[in-house]
N, C-alpha and C positions, 0 to 999 in steps of 0.2 A: 480781853478776848470775849467774843460773843458766847453767851452761855450755851447756845446750841451749836457751837462749832463742832464739826465732826471729830476733831482731835480730842476735845473734852469728853464727848460721848464715848469714844473708843476707850479712853483711859478709865472711865467710870465702869463700863461693862467688863473690861479686862479684870478689874479689881473684884467685881462681884463674882465673876465666873471662877476666879482663882480661889475665892473664899468659900463658896458653897455650891457651885455648879449651876443651880437654877438662876436665871437672869432676873427674875422678879418674884415677889412673894406669891403672886397669883398662880404660879406654877407648882406650888407646894401643897395645894389643897386637894381634898378628895374628889372634887369636881373637875380638876384640871383636864383630865383626858377627855371627858365628855364635852367640855367647853371647846377644846381643840377640834373635836370631830364635828360639832355643830357648826362652828365658824368656818371650817374648811369646806363643808358641804355648801353653805350659803355662798361663799366666795366662788366656788367652782360653778355653781348654778348660774351665777350672774356673769362670770367672766369667760367661761369656756364652752358654754352651750353652742354646739355647731362647729367647734374647732376640731380638726383632725390631727393626725400624727405629724403633719408637716408644720403645724402652728408652733409658735414660741410665746411663752409667758414669762414675764419678769416678776420675781417675788423679791421685794426690797426689804432690807432689815430682817433677814430670815433667821438670824441667830443660829441655834443648833438645828434648824430645820424642823422644829417640833410641829409647826403648822404647815410647812412645805410638804412634808411627807404625806399626811392624810389628804391634802389638796391634790397632790400629784397622782394619787391612786384613783382619783375621780376623773381623770382626763388622759387621753393618749398624747396630748401635746408635750413638747419638751419644756420643762420648767427650769429656768435659770434663777437660782437663789443667790442673792448677794448680801453681804454684810460688811460693815466697816471694821469689824474685829476678827482678824484672821484666826486667833487662838480659839475663839468660840466655834468657828466653822470647822476647824480641824476635828473637833469631837463628833461632828455629825456625819462626816464623809463615809465611814464604813457601812452605815445602815440605810442610806437613801435609796429609793426606788431607781430602776434603770433609766427612767425618763427625767431624772433630776441631775443638774449640774450645779456645783457650788463654786463661788469665786469671791474673793475679797475685793471690794470696790467702794468708792465714795459716791454716794448718790448725786452729789453736786458735780461730779466729773466722771460720768459713766463711760466705760470703754467699749461702747457698742455703736453700731452704725445707726444713722437716722432711719426711723421707721422699721427697726429690726423686730419689734414685738407686736403680737396681736392683742395682748392684754398686759396691763401692769397691775399687780395686786400687792397687798401687804396687810399685816395684822399688827395693830398697835404700834405704828411706826411714824406716821405723818406728824404726830404731836411731838416727836423728837427733832424734827427737821426745821431748817430755815426755809420755809415754803417759798419765799420769793426767789431763792436760788435753786431749790430742788425741783419745783414744779416745771419750770421751763425745760429742764434737762429730762425729766420723766416724759414730758409730752414730745420732746424731740425724738426719743427712741420708740415712741408708740405710733404705730401706723395710723393713717387717717381712718376713722371709724372704729378704731380699737377701743377696747373696754378698759375702764379705770375703776377698780373695785377695792374697797378697804373696809376694815372694821377698826374703829377708833373710840377712845374713851369719851364719855358724855359729861361735859362740865356741869350739867344740871343734876347729875346723880349726887346725892348728899355726901357720900364718902369721897368721891373724886373731887368735888368742890373743896372739901376741907383739905385733902391731901395737897392739892395744887395751890392753895392759898394760905396755908399755915405752914411756914417753912420747916419748923422742927418736926412736924408730923411727916412731911415729905422726906426729910432726911432719915427718920426712923424707918420708913418703908423702903428706903434705898432708892428713891426716885433719882433720876439723873439730874444734873444741875439745871438744864433748860427745859425739863419736861413740863408739858402743859396738857390741856384737853380742849375740846371744842363744843360750842353750841352748834346745832345743826344749821341754823340760818346763817351764822357767821362763816362756817366752813363752806356752805353753798355759795355765798357771795365770793369767797376767795377762789374757789374752783372755777366759777363762771368768769371771773375777771381774767383768768389765765387762759380762757378759750375752751374750756370743757362745756359740753352741752348735754341735754337730757339728764341733768343732775338730780338724783333722788337720794335723800338721806332720811332714814327713819331710825328712831330709837328701838333698841332690842336688848334682850338678855337680862333677866332677873335671877339667873343662877349664880349665886355668890360663890366665888372661888373656894372658900373654905367650908362649903357645904359637905358634910360627911357623905361618903359614897352611897350608903344605904338610903339616904334621903333625897338623892338626886332626882329620881323619877317623879316624886311628889312635888318637889320644888319646880321642876320643869313644867309640870301641868299648870301649876298656879301662875308661873311666869308667863306662859303663853296667853293665859286669860288677861293678865295685867298689860301685856303688850297691845291688846285690843281695846283697852279701856282708855277713853279720852282723858287727857291731862295726866293721869297716873303714868301712862306710857312714857311721858316726857322725862321721867327720872330714872329710866332704865340705865343699866350700866354702860352701854356702848351705843355707838352709832354705826349703822350699816350704810356704806357709801357706794353708790353706783352712778357712773357717768360715762361719757363717750367723747373721744376726740372728734371734733367736727371734721 
């Protein structure tokens, strides 16, 4: 079986959710809430500027809606969050904003009409997917001119490189079987090959997930400086992806 098969991903995250609630170690740190808020604001700025209440945004791999909720509070659009693990979604439903709908769905077989969405977004999800199967389906449901915006792990970050390339460390951190990461030039080529245009990918985020809450403001200030520093910026923890369907 393909290591990124949705069935394997679902089984992995069902096991993690049953064992400890959080879906990955990065959600257990003092900086977790701040990282969610910053990333949600960046995605909302790129994906939903100018969209009104009649617009629809698809948030894939939403998990417990930890990122969906702060994102949805920044837009009047209807946000449809999907995930392949129904048991994880069930824990999020009572607390989501009024403009959020959640559903269990496989990103390779989306139950939505062609061109149904004005934007497709996600946080740390593309690196779990079989992109050759998932991207055509995501672009099918994205209208012409619609925005495609994601935050993904950066393979050039030293910790992420080790996690993804030293198997026993990946298992210790509870990475899923097919989990990977991207270089920005490799991901850009992949997105353009599937027909996305205006593809811009930049490294961002030096706020380490386990940073104690009291140190977050200082680390953020230093991180913003590092993001503007040539070469050093390339080892940031994440990649911010913005593109558009032609």
